[in-house]
C-alpha positions in Angstrom: -36.8 -107.5 19.8 -36.8 -107.5 16.1 -34.6 -105.6 13.6 -35.4 -105.7 10.1 -35.0 -104.0 6.9 -37.2 -100.8 6.1 -40.1 -100.9 4.0 -42.2 -98.1 2.5 -44.8 -98.1 5.0 -42.4 -97.2 7.6 -41.5 -93.9 6.5 -44.2 -91.9 8.0 -43.7 -93.6 11.9 -40.2 -93.1 11.2 -40.3 -89.5 10.4 -42.7 -88.7 13.3 -40.3 -90.5 15.6 -37.5 -88.6 14.2 -39.0 -85.5 15.2 -40.1 -86.5 18.4 -36.7 -87.8 19.1 -35.0 -84.7 18.2 -37.5 -81.8 19.0 -36.3 -81.5 22.5 -32.5 -80.5 21.4 -34.1 -78.0 18.7 -36.7 -76.4 20.8 -35.0 -76.7 24.2 -31.4 -76.5 23.6 -30.3 -75.3 20.4 -33.1 -72.3 20.0 -32.2 -70.6 23.4 -28.7 -71.1 22.8 -28.2 -69.4 19.4 -31.4 -67.0 19.3 -34.2 -66.6 17.0 -31.8 -65.0 14.1 -29.3 -67.8 14.2 -32.0 -70.5 14.8 -34.0 -69.8 12.0 -31.2 -69.4 9.5 -29.7 -72.8 10.5 -32.5 -74.8 11.4 -36.1 -73.0 11.3 -37.6 -75.6 9.2 -35.8 -78.6 11.2 -39.3 -80.6 11.2 -39.4 -79.9 7.1 -35.5 -81.2 7.1 -36.2 -84.0 8.9 -39.2 -84.8 6.5 -37.1 -84.6 3.2 -34.2 -86.3 4.6 -35.7 -89.3 6.4 -37.4 -89.7 2.8 -34.1 -90.3 1.1 -32.4 -92.4 3.9 -32.9 -95.9 2.4 -31.7 -95.9 -1.1 -29.8 -99.4 -1.8 -28.8 -97.7 -5.3 -26.8 -95.1 -3.1 -25.3 -97.8 -1.0 -27.9 -96.1 1.9 -30.0 -98.2 4.0 -32.5 -98.2 7.1 -33.0 -100.8 9.8 -36.1 -101.0 11.9 -36.2 -102.3 15.4 -39.8 -103.4 16.6 -40.7 -104.4 20.1 -44.0 -105.6 21.0 -45.5 -105.0 17.5 -44.5 -101.5 17.8 -41.6 -99.5 16.3 -38.8 -98.9 18.7 -35.9 -97.1 16.9 -34.2 -97.4 13.8 -30.8 -96.7 12.4 -29.5 -95.2 9.2 -26.0 -95.8 7.5 -24.5 -95.4 4.3 -21.2 -97.1 2.8 -18.7 -95.6 0.4 -17.4 -98.8 -0.9 -14.3 -97.4 -2.7 -12.9 -95.8 0.8 -14.4 -98.7 2.6 -16.1 -96.2 5.0 -19.5 -96.4 6.7 -21.5 -93.6 8.2 -24.7 -93.7 10.5 -26.7 -90.9 9.8 -29.3 -91.2 12.1 -29.9 -93.4 15.2 -33.8 -92.8 16.7 -34.9 -94.3 19.5 -38.6 -94.1 21.0 -38.8 -92.5 24.4 -40.3 -95.8 25.8 -37.7 -97.9 24.6 -34.5 -95.8 25.6 -32.2 -97.6 28.4 -33.3 -100.9 26.9 -30.2 -101.6 24.7 -32.1 -101.0 21.3 -29.7 -98.1 20.4 -26.6 -100.5 20.9 -28.5 -103.6 18.9 -29.2 -101.1 16.1 -25.7 -99.6 15.8 -24.3 -103.5 16.2 -26.7 -104.2 13.2 -25.5 -101.3 11.3 -22.0 -102.0 11.7 -22.5 -106.1 10.7 -24.1 -104.8 7.5 -21.3 -102.5 7.0 -18.7 -104.9 7.4 -20.8 -107.4 4.8 -20.4 -104.3 2.4 -16.7 -104.1 2.9 -16.3 -101.0 5.2 -13.3 -101.3 7.4 -14.3 -97.9 9.5 -17.6 -96.1 10.6 -18.2 -92.6 11.7 -21.0 -91.4 13.9 -21.6 -87.9 15.0 -23.4 -86.2 17.7 -23.5 -83.0 19.6 -21.5 -82.2 22.4 -24.2 -80.8 24.6 -26.1 -82.1 27.1 -29.0 -83.3 24.8 -26.8 -85.8 23.0 -24.8 -87.1 26.2 -26.5 -90.4 26.1 -25.3 -90.9 22.4 -21.9 -90.1 23.2 -22.2 -92.7 26.2 -23.5 -95.1 23.8 -20.9 -94.7 21.0 -18.1 -94.6 23.4 -19.7 -97.7 24.8 -19.7 -99.3 21.3 -15.9 -98.7 21.2 -16.1 -95.4 18.9 -13.3 -92.9 19.6 -14.4 -89.3 20.3 -13.0 -86.5 18.4 -13.9 -83.1 19.9 -15.0 -80.5 17.3 -16.3 -76.9 18.1 -19.0 -75.1 16.0 -19.6 -71.3 16.5 -22.4 -69.4 15.5 -22.6 -65.7 15.3 -25.7 -63.5 14.4 -24.3 -61.0 11.9 
């Protein structure tokens, strides 16, 4: 596996990978859980939201970076992170691994790569967020295996 810096031609495949990765959460977990009104209000355009978000993830002028993992000549996943130099803090923004490469340590390698890059930029701590639902259980397990400490948070939704 090769981990390399983002290049412009990665944008379309990374956007599609993000949508493919998180579709089961939005369509199979979140939508049925909160109902149509709350879903439409909160994440009704989740695909468009990701198209816009992924397009802005790599912005070195804002201390925001993307690294891409390749295996067998194909994109296996990517990690996006940012650093706040004044606070000496890093944040993993998105981690996405293709279905065929999950459970093969791609996520671990991408996180470790991002951690090293953040350290090189002066970060002393990193924040990684994920959901508490069953869909996000593998992400929680990964982050805990990397030595991250979970902070339970509850978010509530209600139709008005």
